[in-house]
SEVO-439989 format. One record per residue (C-alpha): residue number from 1; x, y, z. Coordinates in Angstrom, 1 decimal. Last residue first. Layout:
% SEVO-439989
seq->NUM, c1->X, c2->Y, c3->Z
...
END
This chain:
% SEVO-439989
seq->272, c1->84.8, c2->150.1, c3->67.1
seq->271, c1->87.5, c2->152.5, c3->67.9
seq->270, c1->91.2, c2->152.1, c3->69.0
seq->269, c1->93.2, c2->150.9, c3->65.8
seq->268, c1->90.5, c2->148.2, c3->65.4
seq->267, c1->88.3, c2->146.7, c3->68.2
seq->266, c1->86.8, c2->143.7, c3->68.8
seq->265, c1->88.4, c2->142.8, c3->71.8
seq->264, c1->89.4, c2->145.9, c3->73.5
seq->263, c1->93.3, c2->147.5, c3->72.9
seq->262, c1->96.1, c2->146.3, c3->74.9
seq->261, c1->97.4, c2->148.7, c3->77.3
seq->260, c1->94.3, c2->148.1, c3->80.1
seq->259, c1->94.3, c2->144.6, c3->79.9
seq->258, c1->98.0, c2->144.4, c3->80.6
seq->257, c1->98.0, c2->146.7, c3->83.3
seq->256, c1->95.4, c2->144.6, c3->85.6
seq->255, c1->97.3, c2->141.6, c3->84.5
seq->254, c1->100.5, c2->142.8, c3->86.5
seq->253, c1->98.2, c2->143.4, c3->89.3
seq->252, c1->96.8, c2->140.8, c3->89.6
seq->251, c1->100.4, c2->138.8, c3->89.7
seq->250, c1->101.7, c2->141.4, c3->91.6
seq->249, c1->99.0, c2->140.8, c3->93.8
seq->248, c1->99.4, c2->137.0, c3->93.8
seq->247, c1->102.6, c2->137.5, c3->94.8
seq->246, c1->101.9, c2->139.4, c3->97.9
seq->245, c1->99.6, c2->136.9, c3->98.8
seq->244, c1->101.4, c2->133.9, c3->98.2
seq->243, c1->104.5, c2->135.6, c3->100.7
seq->242, c1->101.8, c2->136.4, c3->103.3
seq->241, c1->100.5, c2->133.3, c3->103.4
seq->240, c1->103.7, c2->131.7, c3->103.7
seq->239, c1->104.8, c2->133.6, c3->106.5
seq->238, c1->101.2, c2->133.2, c3->108.3
seq->237, c1->102.1, c2->129.3, c3->107.8
seq->236, c1->105.5, c2->129.8, c3->109.7
seq->235, c1->103.8, c2->131.9, c3->111.9
seq->234, c1->101.4, c2->129.1, c3->113.0
seq->233, c1->103.7, c2->125.8, c3->113.0
seq->232, c1->103.8, c2->126.5, c3->116.7
seq->231, c1->106.1, c2->127.5, c3->119.9
seq->230, c1->104.3, c2->131.4, c3->120.0
seq->229, c1->107.9, c2->133.2, c3->119.3
seq->228, c1->108.2, c2->132.1, c3->115.9
seq->227, c1->111.1, c2->134.7, c3->115.2
seq->226, c1->109.5, c2->136.9, c3->112.3
seq->225, c1->111.4, c2->139.8, c3->113.3
seq->224, c1->114.8, c2->138.5, c3->113.3
seq->223, c1->115.4, c2->135.0, c3->112.9
seq->222, c1->113.1, c2->131.7, c3->111.8
seq->221, c1->112.1, c2->132.9, c3->108.3
seq->220, c1->115.3, c2->133.6, c3->106.8
seq->219, c1->117.8, c2->136.2, c3->107.0
seq->218, c1->120.4, c2->135.0, c3->109.6
seq->217, c1->121.3, c2->132.2, c3->107.5
seq->216, c1->121.8, c2->133.8, c3->104.5
seq->215, c1->124.2, c2->136.5, c3->105.8
seq->214, c1->126.3, c2->134.0, c3->108.4
seq->213, c1->126.4, c2->131.4, c3->105.5
seq->212, c1->127.8, c2->134.1, c3->102.9
seq->211, c1->131.9, c2->134.0, c3->103.4
seq->210, c1->131.2, c2->130.5, c3->103.4
seq->209, c1->130.3, c2->130.2, c3->99.8
seq->208, c1->127.4, c2->130.3, c3->97.2
seq->207, c1->126.6, c2->127.4, c3->94.7
seq->206, c1->124.5, c2->128.5, c3->91.9
seq->205, c1->122.1, c2->125.7, c3->90.5
seq->204, c1->120.5, c2->126.7, c3->86.9
seq->203, c1->117.4, c2->126.0, c3->84.7
seq->202, c1->115.4, c2->124.9, c3->88.5
seq->201, c1->112.0, c2->123.2, c3->87.6
seq->200, c1->109.1, c2->126.0, c3->87.7
seq->199, c1->108.9, c2->125.4, c3->84.1
seq->198, c1->107.3, c2->121.3, c3->84.5
seq->197, c1->104.1, c2->123.3, c3->86.1
seq->196, c1->103.5, c2->120.4, c3->89.2
seq->195, c1->101.1, c2->117.3, c3->90.2
seq->194, c1->102.4, c2->115.3, c3->93.5
seq->193, c1->101.4, c2->111.6, c3->93.8
seq->192, c1->102.0, c2->109.7, c3->96.8
seq->191, c1->101.8, c2->106.5, c3->95.7
seq->190, c1->101.3, c2->103.0, c3->97.6
seq->189, c1->98.9, c2->103.7, c3->100.4
seq->188, c1->97.4, c2->100.2, c3->101.4
seq->187, c1->94.1, c2->99.9, c3->100.4
seq->186, c1->93.4, c2->96.2, c3->99.6
seq->185, c1->96.3, c2->94.8, c3->101.3
seq->184, c1->99.6, c2->94.1, c3->99.6
seq->183, c1->100.3, c2->90.4, c3->100.2
seq->182, c1->103.7, c2->88.9, c3->101.4
seq->181, c1->105.9, c2->85.5, c3->101.0
seq->180, c1->108.5, c2->85.6, c3->102.4
seq->179, c1->112.0, c2->86.7, c3->100.6
seq->178, c1->111.4, c2->90.3, c3->101.2
seq->177, c1->113.1, c2->93.2, c3->99.6
seq->176, c1->110.8, c2->93.3, c3->96.3
seq->175, c1->111.4, c2->96.3, c3->94.1
seq->174, c1->108.1, c2->97.2, c3->93.0
seq->173, c1->106.5, c2->99.6, c3->90.4
seq->172, c1->103.5, c2->101.3, c3->90.0
seq->171, c1->102.3, c2->102.5, c3->86.6
seq->170, c1->101.4, c2->105.5, c3->85.8
seq->169, c1->99.9, c2->105.5, c3->82.3
seq->168, c1->98.1, c2->109.0, c3->81.4
seq->167, c1->100.9, c2->110.1, c3->78.4
seq->166, c1->100.1, c2->114.0, c3->77.0
seq->165, c1->99.6, c2->116.0, c3->80.9
seq->164, c1->101.0, c2->113.3, c3->82.3
seq->163, c1->104.7, c2->113.8, c3->82.0
seq->162, c1->105.1, c2->111.2, c3->84.1
seq->161, c1->108.4, c2->112.0, c3->86.8
seq->160, c1->110.0, c2->108.2, c3->88.6
seq->159, c1->109.9, c2->106.9, c3->92.3
seq->158, c1->110.5, c2->103.6, c3->92.5
seq->157, c1->107.4, c2->102.0, c3->95.7
seq->156, c1->109.4, c2->99.5, c3->98.0
seq->155, c1->109.0, c2->96.4, c3->99.5
seq->154, c1->108.2, c2->93.5, c3->101.7
seq->153, c1->109.7, c2->96.0, c3->104.8
seq->152, c1->107.0, c2->98.4, c3->104.1
seq->151, c1->107.4, c2->102.2, c3->104.6
seq->150, c1->104.4, c2->104.3, c3->105.7
seq->149, c1->105.8, c2->107.5, c3->105.9
seq->148, c1->107.6, c2->107.5, c3->103.1
seq->147, c1->104.2, c2->107.0, c3->100.6
seq->146, c1->106.2, c2->106.0, c3->97.3
seq->145, c1->106.6, c2->109.1, c3->95.3
seq->144, c1->105.1, c2->109.7, c3->91.7
seq->143, c1->106.0, c2->113.0, c3->90.7
seq->142, c1->103.6, c2->114.0, c3->88.2
seq->141, c1->103.7, c2->116.5, c3->85.1
seq->140, c1->102.1, c2->119.4, c3->83.9
seq->139, c1->102.8, c2->122.0, c3->80.7
seq->138, c1->99.3, c2->120.9, c3->79.6
seq->137, c1->96.6, c2->120.8, c3->82.5
seq->136, c1->96.8, c2->117.0, c3->84.2
seq->135, c1->95.4, c2->113.4, c3->83.6
seq->134, c1->95.9, c2->110.3, c3->85.4
seq->133, c1->94.2, c2->107.4, c3->84.4
seq->132, c1->93.2, c2->104.3, c3->86.7
seq->131, c1->93.6, c2->100.2, c3->85.9
seq->130, c1->97.5, c2->100.7, c3->87.2
seq->129, c1->99.4, c2->98.1, c3->86.1
seq->128, c1->101.3, c2->96.3, c3->89.3
seq->127, c1->104.9, c2->96.4, c3->87.8
seq->126, c1->106.9, c2->93.8, c3->89.6
seq->125, c1->110.3, c2->94.2, c3->89.1
seq->124, c1->112.5, c2->90.9, c3->88.7
seq->123, c1->114.4, c2->89.0, c3->91.0
seq->122, c1->118.0, c2->88.8, c3->91.2
seq->121, c1->118.7, c2->89.4, c3->94.6
seq->120, c1->116.0, c2->87.3, c3->95.6
seq->119, c1->118.2, c2->84.4, c3->97.8
seq->118, c1->120.6, c2->87.4, c3->98.8
seq->117, c1->118.2, c2->89.3, c3->100.5
seq->116, c1->117.7, c2->92.7, c3->98.8
seq->115, c1->119.6, c2->96.1, c3->99.6
seq->114, c1->121.5, c2->95.7, c3->96.7
seq->113, c1->118.7, c2->95.8, c3->94.2
seq->112, c1->118.4, c2->99.5, c3->95.3
seq->111, c1->122.1, c2->99.8, c3->95.4
seq->110, c1->122.7, c2->98.3, c3->91.2
seq->109, c1->123.2, c2->95.3, c3->90.5
seq->108, c1->121.5, c2->94.4, c3->87.1
seq->107, c1->119.0, c2->97.4, c3->86.2
seq->106, c1->116.6, c2->96.1, c3->84.0
seq->105, c1->118.5, c2->92.4, c3->83.4
seq->104, c1->116.5, c2->92.2, c3->86.7
seq->103, c1->114.0, c2->91.4, c3->84.4
seq->102, c1->111.0, c2->93.9, c3->84.9
seq->101, c1->107.0, c2->93.4, c3->85.1
seq->100, c1->103.9, c2->92.7, c3->84.4
seq->99, c1->101.0, c2->92.5, c3->86.9
seq->98, c1->97.2, c2->92.5, c3->86.3
seq->97, c1->94.5, c2->93.6, c3->89.2
seq->96, c1->91.6, c2->95.4, c3->87.1
seq->95, c1->92.0, c2->92.9, c3->84.5
seq->94, c1->89.1, c2->94.5, c3->81.8
seq->93, c1->86.8, c2->91.9, c3->80.8
seq->92, c1->84.0, c2->93.9, c3->82.0
seq->91, c1->80.6, c2->93.1, c3->83.9
seq->90, c1->80.5, c2->88.8, c3->84.7
seq->89, c1->84.8, c2->89.4, c3->84.5
seq->88, c1->85.5, c2->88.8, c3->88.2
seq->87, c1->86.2, c2->91.6, c3->90.5
seq->86, c1->89.9, c2->90.3, c3->90.2
seq->85, c1->92.3, c2->89.4, c3->92.9
seq->84, c1->96.0, c2->90.5, c3->91.8
seq->83, c1->98.7, c2->87.5, c3->91.3
seq->82, c1->102.3, c2->87.1, c3->92.1
seq->81, c1->104.8, c2->84.0, c3->91.8
seq->80, c1->108.6, c2->85.8, c3->92.4
seq->79, c1->111.8, c2->85.1, c3->91.6
seq->78, c1->115.0, c2->83.4, c3->93.0
seq->77, c1->114.1, c2->79.8, c3->91.4
seq->76, c1->111.7, c2->78.5, c3->94.2
seq->75, c1->109.2, c2->80.9, c3->92.9
seq->74, c1->108.7, c2->83.0, c3->96.0
seq->73, c1->105.3, c2->84.4, c3->96.8
seq->72, c1->103.6, c2->87.2, c3->96.0
seq->71, c1->99.7, c2->88.4, c3->96.5
seq->70, c1->97.8, c2->91.5, c3->95.6
seq->69, c1->94.9, c2->92.7, c3->97.4
seq->68, c1->93.3, c2->95.1, c3->95.1
seq->67, c1->93.1, c2->99.2, c3->93.9
seq->66, c1->96.2, c2->100.1, c3->96.0
seq->65, c1->95.6, c2->103.4, c3->97.7
seq->64, c1->97.0, c2->106.4, c3->95.0
seq->63, c1->97.5, c2->109.3, c3->97.3
seq->62, c1->96.6, c2->112.8, c3->96.0
seq->61, c1->98.8, c2->116.0, c3->96.5
seq->60, c1->99.9, c2->118.1, c3->99.1
seq->59, c1->98.6, c2->117.6, c3->102.9
seq->58, c1->100.7, c2->115.2, c3->104.3
seq->57, c1->103.8, c2->117.2, c3->102.9
seq->56, c1->102.3, c2->120.5, c3->104.2
seq->55, c1->102.3, c2->118.5, c3->107.5
seq->54, c1->105.6, c2->117.3, c3->107.6
seq->53, c1->107.0, c2->121.1, c3->107.2
seq->52, c1->104.8, c2->122.2, c3->109.8
seq->51, c1->105.8, c2->120.4, c3->112.4
seq->50, c1->103.5, c2->120.5, c3->115.4
seq->49, c1->102.1, c2->117.0, c3->114.5
seq->48, c1->105.4, c2->115.4, c3->114.3
seq->47, c1->105.3, c2->116.5, c3->118.1
seq->46, c1->108.1, c2->118.4, c3->119.7
seq->45, c1->106.1, c2->120.1, c3->122.3
seq->44, c1->102.8, c2->118.6, c3->122.8
seq->43, c1->100.3, c2->117.8, c3->120.1
seq->42, c1->100.2, c2->114.1, c3->120.7
seq->41, c1->99.9, c2->111.9, c3->117.9
seq->40, c1->96.6, c2->110.0, c3->117.4
seq->39, c1->95.8, c2->111.5, c3->114.1
seq->38, c1->99.2, c2->110.8, c3->112.5
seq->37, c1->98.3, c2->106.7, c3->113.2
seq->36, c1->94.5, c2->106.9, c3->111.4
seq->35, c1->96.2, c2->109.0, c3->108.5
seq->34, c1->95.5, c2->112.6, c3->107.5
seq->33, c1->92.6, c2->112.3, c3->104.6
seq->32, c1->90.7, c2->115.1, c3->106.8
seq->31, c1->93.7, c2->117.5, c3->106.9
seq->30, c1->94.2, c2->117.4, c3->103.3
seq->29, c1->95.5, c2->114.4, c3->100.7
seq->28, c1->93.2, c2->114.3, c3->97.8
seq->27, c1->92.0, c2->110.7, c3->97.2
seq->26, c1->92.2, c2->108.0, c3->94.9
seq->25, c1->89.4, c2->105.8, c3->94.9
seq->24, c1->88.4, c2->102.7, c3->97.3
seq->23, c1->84.7, c2->102.2, c3->96.3
seq->22, c1->85.9, c2->104.4, c3->93.0
seq->21, c1->87.5, c2->100.8, c3->91.4
seq->20, c1->83.7, c2->99.7, c3->90.9
seq->19, c1->83.9, c2->102.4, c3->88.1
seq->18, c1->86.0, c2->100.1, c3->85.8
seq->17, c1->89.0, c2->101.7, c3->83.8
seq->16, c1->89.1, c2->104.3, c3->86.5
seq->15, c1->89.6, c2->107.9, c3->85.6
seq->14, c1->92.3, c2->110.4, c3->87.4
seq->13, c1->92.0, c2->114.0, c3->86.7
seq->12, c1->94.4, c2->116.6, c3->88.5
seq->11, c1->93.7, c2->120.3, c3->88.3
seq->10, c1->96.6, c2->123.2, c3->89.1
seq->9, c1->96.2, c2->124.3, c3->85.7
seq->8, c1->93.3, c2->124.1, c3->84.9
seq->7, c1->92.3, c2->120.7, c3->82.8
seq->6, c1->89.5, c2->120.6, c3->79.9
seq->5, c1->86.1, c2->119.5, c3->80.3
seq->4, c1->85.6, c2->115.7, c3->78.9
seq->3, c1->82.2, c2->115.3, c3->77.1
seq->2, c1->80.2, c2->112.6, c3->78.9
seq->1, c1->79.5, c2->109.9, c3->77.6
END
């Protein structure tokens, strides 16, 4: 067994319970991993491919695809029978297609059960037991989102936040909205995982009023000297790069000042 390296901020490690899962692993989202339907969109005016906000969303985090085929069918009593295709037990006795769940009583009638058909309105919430363990650096958690741009009429994935720096299990809970038999096919994008540093969460919401609206609306990107003129997302991206570099330069400058003020390691009262 290899010694595990400590994770640095911004890193994520996802480990399989069985190496055969590596045939369909989670992948880092990037331009190279954009879905086929997105890649064939035209690049003309108004195209989704030219929207910087959508592109940035597709490029952030990691996608967890379905690691096997999961099959569901009504049990005739208002709930669901389910099973997943296993590798078999000739090598490993760890189930990679285990399905557990939560009963309807976990939520009762609420908005997520309100979108179900009457015949399965009080069904439980199937839980796909994730055979991958997810780790992040200390202070980092993961936002677990559905693959929003690939919705399915049969189910939705329930969003959550998991503190993956100390809790590495992130199962996939479904809200089934079908009343007919269906299958989640092997390789289907299931979860969009976005790691984030917990301390970046807001601790105070400040509400402005309409007297400041015009000022705020006219000082941001898209106005004045940074008005996009090329009809593309390029100016928007360049502004992000400029802002991020400016912040990096400030952080580097502060680090340099601190290192000059502090005595070097191994010195005592300024002398070695």
